[in-house]
N, CA, C and O atoms as CSV, one atom per row, in Angstrom:
chain,resi,resn,atom,element,x,y,z
A,1,MET,N,N,-33.692,-20.894,5.771
A,1,MET,CA,C,-32.417,-21.003,5.108
A,1,MET,C,C,-32.142,-22.473,4.793
A,1,MET,O,O,-32.359,-23.337,5.643
A,2,GLU,N,N,-31.670,-22.763,3.588
A,2,GLU,CA,C,-31.429,-24.135,3.169
A,2,GLU,C,C,-30.149,-24.677,3.775
A,2,GLU,O,O,-29.176,-23.949,3.969
A,3,GLU,N,N,-30.169,-25.957,4.067
A,3,GLU,CA,C,-28.973,-26.638,4.542
A,3,GLU,C,C,-28.358,-27.369,3.354
A,3,GLU,O,O,-29.064,-28.035,2.597
A,4,HIS,N,N,-27.046,-27.245,3.192
A,4,HIS,CA,C,-26.338,-27.956,2.124
A,4,HIS,C,C,-25.269,-28.824,2.754
A,4,HIS,O,O,-24.688,-28.482,3.784
A,5,GLU,N,N,-25.025,-29.948,2.117
A,5,GLU,CA,C,-23.952,-30.796,2.625
A,5,GLU,C,C,-22.621,-30.087,2.413
A,5,GLU,O,O,-22.484,-29.254,1.517
A,6,SER,N,N,-21.652,-30.424,3.239
A,6,SER,CA,C,-20.350,-29.763,3.125
A,6,SER,C,C,-19.671,-30.163,1.822
A,6,SER,O,O,-19.985,-31.200,1.238
A,7,LEU,N,N,-18.749,-29.338,1.381
A,7,LEU,CA,C,-18.073,-29.544,0.106
A,7,LEU,C,C,-16.695,-30.156,0.320
A,7,LEU,O,O,-15.752,-29.426,0.626
A,8,PRO,N,N,-16.545,-31.460,0.170
A,8,PRO,CA,C,-15.195,-32.017,0.252
A,8,PRO,C,C,-14.397,-31.568,-0.972
A,8,PRO,O,O,-14.866,-31.714,-2.101
A,9,MET,N,N,-13.220,-31.032,-0.765
A,9,MET,CA,C,-12.438,-30.432,-1.849
A,9,MET,C,C,-12.062,-31.438,-2.930
A,9,MET,O,O,-12.023,-31.080,-4.108
A,10,HIS,N,N,-11.793,-32.658,-2.571
A,10,HIS,CA,C,-11.319,-33.639,-3.542
A,10,HIS,C,C,-12.406,-34.151,-4.471
A,10,HIS,O,O,-12.084,-34.771,-5.484
A,11,SER,N,N,-13.665,-33.923,-4.176
A,11,SER,CA,C,-14.740,-34.486,-4.989
A,11,SER,C,C,-15.016,-33.681,-6.261
A,11,SER,O,O,-15.795,-34.119,-7.108
A,12,PHE,N,N,-14.388,-32.512,-6.408
A,12,PHE,CA,C,-14.655,-31.679,-7.574
A,12,PHE,C,C,-13.455,-31.680,-8.514
A,12,PHE,O,O,-12.807,-30.653,-8.721
A,13,SER,N,N,-13.178,-32.833,-9.070
A,13,SER,CA,C,-12.023,-32.948,-9.960
A,13,SER,C,C,-12.282,-32.281,-11.305
A,13,SER,O,O,-11.335,-31.942,-12.016
A,14,ASN,N,N,-13.520,-32.091,-11.657
A,14,ASN,CA,C,-13.825,-31.362,-12.891
A,14,ASN,C,C,-15.059,-30.485,-12.683
A,14,ASN,O,O,-15.763,-30.602,-11.680
A,15,THR,N,N,-15.298,-29.622,-13.635
A,15,THR,CA,C,-16.392,-28.658,-13.533
A,15,THR,C,C,-17.749,-29.348,-13.454
A,15,THR,O,O,-18.643,-28.874,-12.752
A,16,GLN,N,N,-17.912,-30.447,-14.157
A,16,GLN,CA,C,-19.201,-31.141,-14.173
A,16,GLN,C,C,-19.582,-31.623,-12.775
A,16,GLN,O,O,-20.746,-31.533,-12.385
A,17,ASN,N,N,-18.609,-32.134,-12.018
A,17,ASN,CA,C,-18.899,-32.570,-10.649
A,17,ASN,C,C,-19.382,-31.405,-9.801
A,17,ASN,O,O,-20.325,-31.550,-9.023
A,18,LEU,N,N,-18.741,-30.249,-9.948
A,18,LEU,CA,C,-19.122,-29.074,-9.171
A,18,LEU,C,C,-20.514,-28.593,-9.562
A,18,LEU,O,O,-21.337,-28.294,-8.697
A,19,ILE,N,N,-20.777,-28.518,-10.869
A,19,ILE,CA,C,-22.072,-28.032,-11.353
A,19,ILE,C,C,-23.204,-28.948,-10.894
A,19,ILE,O,O,-24.282,-28.468,-10.543
A,20,SER,N,N,-22.971,-30.254,-10.894
A,20,SER,CA,C,-24.029,-31.176,-10.473
A,20,SER,C,C,-24.350,-31.023,-8.987
A,20,SER,O,O,-25.454,-31.365,-8.562
A,21,PHE,N,N,-23.406,-30.514,-8.190
A,21,PHE,CA,C,-23.633,-30.332,-6.761
A,21,PHE,C,C,-24.383,-29.040,-6.446
A,21,PHE,O,O,-25.166,-28.990,-5.497
A,22,LEU,N,N,-24.147,-28.002,-7.236
A,22,LEU,CA,C,-24.701,-26.682,-6.928
A,22,LEU,C,C,-26.220,-26.663,-7.007
A,22,LEU,O,O,-26.802,-27.314,-7.875
A,23,PRO,N,N,-26.862,-25.933,-6.120
A,23,PRO,CA,C,-28.308,-25.747,-6.254
A,23,PRO,C,C,-28.610,-24.972,-7.542
A,23,PRO,O,O,-27.751,-24.247,-8.045
A,24,GLN,N,N,-29.783,-25.118,-8.056
A,24,GLN,CA,C,-30.128,-24.512,-9.341
A,24,GLN,C,C,-29.952,-22.994,-9.330
A,24,GLN,O,O,-29.472,-22.429,-10.313
A,25,ARG,N,N,-30.325,-22.330,-8.252
A,25,ARG,CA,C,-30.167,-20.869,-8.179
A,25,ARG,C,C,-28.709,-20.467,-8.319
A,25,ARG,O,O,-28.389,-19.510,-9.024
A,26,SER,N,N,-27.825,-21.194,-7.650
A,26,SER,CA,C,-26.396,-20.880,-7.717
A,26,SER,C,C,-25.887,-21.029,-9.136
A,26,SER,O,O,-25.079,-20.223,-9.597
A,27,LEU,N,N,-26.348,-22.044,-9.822
A,27,LEU,CA,C,-25.920,-22.272,-11.197
A,27,LEU,C,C,-26.359,-21.122,-12.092
A,27,LEU,O,O,-25.595,-20.676,-12.948
A,28,ILE,N,N,-27.575,-20.643,-11.903
A,28,ILE,CA,C,-28.064,-19.518,-12.701
A,28,ILE,C,C,-27.211,-18.283,-12.452
A,28,ILE,O,O,-26.870,-17.566,-13.393
A,29,VAL,N,N,-26.864,-18.029,-11.203
A,29,VAL,CA,C,-26.011,-16.881,-10.875
A,29,VAL,C,C,-24.648,-17.034,-11.520
A,29,VAL,O,O,-24.121,-16.077,-12.087
A,30,LEU,N,N,-24.067,-18.227,-11.441
A,30,LEU,CA,C,-22.752,-18.460,-12.046
A,30,LEU,C,C,-22.778,-18.236,-13.554
A,30,LEU,O,O,-21.830,-17.691,-14.120
A,31,LEU,N,N,-23.853,-18.654,-14.200
A,31,LEU,CA,C,-23.945,-18.487,-15.649
A,31,LEU,C,C,-24.096,-17.024,-16.041
A,31,LEU,O,O,-23.685,-16.635,-17.134
A,32,HIS,N,N,-24.676,-16.212,-15.173
A,32,HIS,CA,C,-24.886,-14.805,-15.487
A,32,HIS,C,C,-23.719,-13.913,-15.089
A,32,HIS,O,O,-23.680,-12.754,-15.501
A,33,LEU,N,N,-22.773,-14.404,-14.309
A,33,LEU,CA,C,-21.662,-13.571,-13.856
A,33,LEU,C,C,-20.867,-12.942,-14.993
A,33,LEU,O,O,-20.588,-11.745,-14.930
A,34,PRO,N,N,-20.484,-13.694,-16.039
A,34,PRO,CA,C,-19.736,-13.040,-17.126
A,34,PRO,C,C,-20.536,-11.925,-17.795
A,34,PRO,O,O,-19.968,-10.897,-18.164
A,35,ILE,N,N,-21.829,-12.111,-17.954
A,35,ILE,CA,C,-22.674,-11.091,-18.578
A,35,ILE,C,C,-22.740,-9.858,-17.687
A,35,ILE,O,O,-22.613,-8.732,-18.169
A,36,LEU,N,N,-22.940,-10.069,-16.383
A,36,LEU,CA,C,-23.002,-8.948,-15.448
A,36,LEU,C,C,-21.677,-8.203,-15.399
A,36,LEU,O,O,-21.653,-6.977,-15.290
A,37,HIS,N,N,-20.574,-8.944,-15.481
A,37,HIS,CA,C,-19.247,-8.324,-15.468
A,37,HIS,C,C,-19.080,-7.411,-16.680
A,37,HIS,O,O,-18.596,-6.286,-16.549
A,38,LEU,N,N,-19.477,-7.889,-17.855
A,38,LEU,CA,C,-19.365,-7.068,-19.069
A,38,LEU,C,C,-20.266,-5.847,-18.992
A,38,LEU,O,O,-19.865,-4.756,-19.397
A,39,GLN,N,N,-21.469,-6.015,-18.482
A,39,GLN,CA,C,-22.378,-4.880,-18.364
A,39,GLN,C,C,-21.804,-3.823,-17.431
A,39,GLN,O,O,-21.927,-2.628,-17.697
A,40,LEU,N,N,-21.182,-4.253,-16.346
A,40,LEU,CA,C,-20.576,-3.314,-15.408
A,40,LEU,C,C,-19.409,-2.580,-16.053
A,40,LEU,O,O,-19.254,-1.372,-15.871
A,41,LYS,N,N,-18.584,-3.311,-16.810
A,41,LYS,CA,C,-17.461,-2.670,-17.497
A,41,LYS,C,C,-17.958,-1.619,-18.480
A,41,LYS,O,O,-17.404,-0.522,-18.552
A,42,HIS,N,N,-19.002,-1.949,-19.236
A,42,HIS,CA,C,-19.545,-1.000,-20.209
A,42,HIS,C,C,-20.168,0.202,-19.507
A,42,HIS,O,O,-20.045,1.331,-19.983
A,43,LEU,N,N,-20.830,-0.029,-18.391
A,43,LEU,CA,C,-21.421,1.073,-17.640
A,43,LEU,C,C,-20.338,2.020,-17.133
A,43,LEU,O,O,-20.472,3.238,-17.245
A,44,LEU,N,N,-19.272,1.464,-16.579
A,44,LEU,CA,C,-18.180,2.302,-16.090
A,44,LEU,C,C,-17.523,3.072,-17.231
A,44,LEU,O,O,-17.175,4.242,-17.072
A,45,ALA,N,N,-17.353,2.422,-18.373
A,45,ALA,CA,C,-16.770,3.103,-19.528
A,45,ALA,C,C,-17.657,4.269,-19.961
A,45,ALA,O,O,-17.158,5.348,-20.280
A,46,LYS,N,N,-18.963,4.051,-19.971
A,46,LYS,CA,C,-19.882,5.135,-20.349
A,46,LYS,C,C,-19.829,6.295,-19.367
A,46,LYS,O,O,-19.880,7.458,-19.769
A,47,ILE,N,N,-19.728,5.978,-18.076
A,47,ILE,CA,C,-19.632,7.040,-17.070
A,47,ILE,C,C,-18.372,7.859,-17.295
A,47,ILE,O,O,-18.408,9.088,-17.235
A,48,LEU,N,N,-17.260,7.184,-17.555
A,48,LEU,CA,C,-16.006,7.902,-17.799
A,48,LEU,C,C,-16.099,8.777,-19.044
A,48,LEU,O,O,-15.619,9.910,-19.047
A,49,ILE,N,N,-16.712,8.256,-20.093
A,49,ILE,CA,C,-16.852,9.026,-21.332
A,49,ILE,C,C,-17.743,10.243,-21.098
A,49,ILE,O,O,-17.424,11.344,-21.546
A,50,LYS,N,N,-18.856,10.046,-20.398
A,50,LYS,CA,C,-19.753,11.175,-20.117
A,50,LYS,C,C,-19.046,12.236,-19.277
A,50,LYS,O,O,-19.249,13.431,-19.488
A,51,THR,N,N,-18.216,11.805,-18.327
A,51,THR,CA,C,-17.460,12.755,-17.510
A,51,THR,C,C,-16.502,13.557,-18.374
A,51,THR,O,O,-16.387,14.774,-18.230
A,52,LYS,N,N,-15.812,12.857,-19.280
A,52,LYS,CA,C,-14.897,13.559,-20.192
A,52,LYS,C,C,-15.657,14.542,-21.070
A,52,LYS,O,O,-15.177,15.646,-21.330
A,53,GLN,N,N,-16.838,14.147,-21.527
A,53,GLN,CA,C,-17.631,15.049,-22.358
A,53,GLN,C,C,-18.004,16.304,-21.583
A,53,GLN,O,O,-17.950,17.409,-22.123
A,54,LEU,N,N,-18.376,16.142,-20.339
A,54,LEU,CA,C,-18.738,17.294,-19.520
A,54,LEU,C,C,-17.541,18.223,-19.334
A,54,LEU,O,O,-17.670,19.441,-19.461
A,55,VAL,N,N,-16.385,17.649,-19.036
A,55,VAL,CA,C,-15.175,18.457,-18.842
A,55,VAL,C,C,-14.807,19.191,-20.130
A,55,VAL,O,O,-14.446,20.367,-20.093
A,56,THR,N,N,-14.898,18.499,-21.269
A,56,THR,CA,C,-14.535,19.151,-22.530
A,56,THR,C,C,-15.519,20.256,-22.890
A,56,THR,O,O,-15.132,21.258,-23.491
A,57,LYS,N,N,-16.782,20.084,-22.530
A,57,LYS,CA,C,-17.749,21.159,-22.780
A,57,LYS,C,C,-17.423,22.371,-21.920
A,57,LYS,O,O,-17.520,23.511,-22.375
A,58,LEU,N,N,-17.038,22.120,-20.678
A,58,LEU,CA,C,-16.682,23.230,-19.792
A,58,LEU,C,C,-15.409,23.935,-20.263
A,58,LEU,O,O,-15.287,25.153,-20.141
A,59,ASP,N,N,-14.461,23.160,-20.803
A,59,ASP,CA,C,-13.199,23.729,-21.292
A,59,ASP,C,C,-13.325,24.290,-22.710
A,59,ASP,O,O,-12.430,24.982,-23.197
A,60,ARG,N,N,-14.436,23.985,-23.357
A,60,ARG,CA,C,-14.675,24.377,-24.753
A,60,ARG,C,C,-13.612,23.807,-25.697
A,60,ARG,O,O,-13.167,24.474,-26.632
A,61,ASN,N,N,-13.217,22.561,-25.432
A,61,ASN,CA,C,-12.253,21.862,-26.271
A,61,ASN,C,C,-13.044,21.024,-27.278
A,61,ASN,O,O,-13.407,19.882,-26.998
A,62,VAL,N,N,-13.301,21.595,-28.430
A,62,VAL,CA,C,-14.171,20.977,-29.430
A,62,VAL,C,C,-13.579,19.674,-29.966
A,62,VAL,O,O,-14.310,18.710,-30.190
A,63,GLU,N,N,-12.262,19.639,-30.172
A,63,GLU,CA,C,-11.633,18.429,-30.714
A,63,GLU,C,C,-11.761,17.255,-29.747
A,63,GLU,O,O,-12.050,16.133,-30.162
A,64,LEU,N,N,-11.548,17.513,-28.470
A,64,LEU,CA,C,-11.678,16.446,-27.472
A,64,LEU,C,C,-13.135,16.016,-27.326
A,64,LEU,O,O,-13.412,14.830,-27.150
A,65,LEU,N,N,-14.054,16.952,-27.396
A,65,LEU,CA,C,-15.476,16.620,-27.333
A,65,LEU,C,C,-15.864,15.722,-28.505
A,65,LEU,O,O,-16.591,14.745,-28.328
A,66,ASP,N,N,-15.381,16.050,-29.696
A,66,ASP,CA,C,-15.654,15.235,-30.881
A,66,ASP,C,C,-15.107,13.818,-30.694
A,66,ASP,O,O,-15.772,12.836,-31.027
A,67,PHE,N,N,-13.884,13.727,-30.154
A,67,PHE,CA,C,-13.273,12.415,-29.916
A,67,PHE,C,C,-14.095,11.595,-28.924
A,67,PHE,O,O,-14.332,10.410,-29.157
A,68,THR,N,N,-14.532,12.205,-27.820
A,68,THR,CA,C,-15.291,11.455,-26.815
A,68,THR,C,C,-16.650,11.007,-27.352
A,68,THR,O,O,-17.140,9.938,-26.987
A,69,GLU,N,N,-17.250,11.808,-28.204
A,69,GLU,CA,C,-18.529,11.402,-28.805
A,69,GLU,C,C,-18.334,10.222,-29.750
A,69,GLU,O,O,-19.161,9.311,-29.787
A,70,LYS,N,N,-17.241,10.236,-30.516
A,70,LYS,CA,C,-16.946,9.097,-31.402
A,70,LYS,C,C,-16.632,7.846,-30.587
A,70,LYS,O,O,-17.045,6.745,-30.950
A,71,LEU,N,N,-15.901,8.018,-29.486
A,71,LEU,CA,C,-15.568,6.891,-28.621
A,71,LEU,C,C,-16.824,6.303,-27.991
A,71,LEU,O,O,-16.961,5.084,-27.896
A,72,GLU,N,N,-17.734,7.160,-27.563
A,72,GLU,CA,C,-18.992,6.684,-26.991
A,72,GLU,C,C,-19.794,5.910,-28.032
A,72,GLU,O,O,-20.353,4.856,-27.727
A,73,ALA,N,N,-19.854,6.423,-29.254
A,73,ALA,CA,C,-20.589,5.729,-30.318
A,73,ALA,C,C,-19.974,4.357,-30.593
A,73,ALA,O,O,-20.693,3.388,-30.840
A,74,ALA,N,N,-18.643,4.277,-30.550
A,74,ALA,CA,C,-17.972,2.997,-30.770
A,74,ALA,C,C,-18.280,2.017,-29.638
A,74,ALA,O,O,-18.492,0.831,-29.890
A,75,CYS,N,N,-18.308,2.500,-28.396
A,75,CYS,CA,C,-18.631,1.640,-27.244
A,75,CYS,C,C,-20.062,1.125,-27.338
A,75,CYS,O,O,-20.318,-0.059,-27.120
A,76,VAL,N,N,-20.981,2.008,-27.657
A,76,VAL,CA,C,-22.386,1.607,-27.783
A,76,VAL,C,C,-22.543,0.607,-28.923
A,76,VAL,O,O,-23.267,-0.380,-28.787
A,77,GLY,N,N,-21.873,0.855,-30.040
A,77,GLY,CA,C,-21.932,-0.075,-31.169
A,77,GLY,C,C,-21.388,-1.448,-30.811
A,77,GLY,O,O,-21.948,-2.471,-31.206
A,78,ALA,N,N,-20.292,-1.465,-30.058
A,78,ALA,CA,C,-19.708,-2.744,-29.633
A,78,ALA,C,C,-20.646,-3.485,-28.687
A,78,ALA,O,O,-20.781,-4.704,-28.786
A,79,MET,N,N,-21.298,-2.765,-27.766
A,79,MET,CA,C,-22.240,-3.404,-26.838
A,79,MET,C,C,-23.431,-3.978,-27.590
A,79,MET,O,O,-23.875,-5.091,-27.308
A,80,GLN,N,N,-23.943,-3.218,-28.544
A,80,GLN,CA,C,-25.128,-3.667,-29.271
A,80,GLN,C,C,-24.825,-4.849,-30.181
A,80,GLN,O,O,-25.696,-5.682,-30.433
A,81,SER,N,N,-23.588,-4.926,-30.676
A,81,SER,CA,C,-23.234,-6.047,-31.549
A,81,SER,C,C,-22.829,-7.280,-30.752
A,81,SER,O,O,-22.671,-8.361,-31.319
A,82,GLY,N,N,-22.660,-7.125,-29.434
A,82,GLY,CA,C,-22.316,-8.264,-28.593
A,82,GLY,C,C,-20.838,-8.559,-28.516
A,82,GLY,O,O,-20.459,-9.625,-28.030
A,83,LYS,N,N,-19.996,-7.669,-28.970
A,83,LYS,CA,C,-18.539,-7.891,-28.946
A,83,LYS,C,C,-17.957,-7.487,-27.628
A,83,LYS,O,O,-16.749,-7.603,-27.425
């Protein structure tokens, strides 16, 4: 396990000071957090949509099924376009 010097709170007056202190692995994780957060949000949205689709198929509610399929297509399109 690596030893790191302690973090005095006053030495990080800006982001650059903090980034220069972090080990390279930590920096890579920090840079990927927003991407991972978005991927998780999209995954949860897809799970919810698939659940709704299953319920609408069981209820035979064609209009709601059509809506959930359009919503899923819009979510996938937004993910693929990077929005």
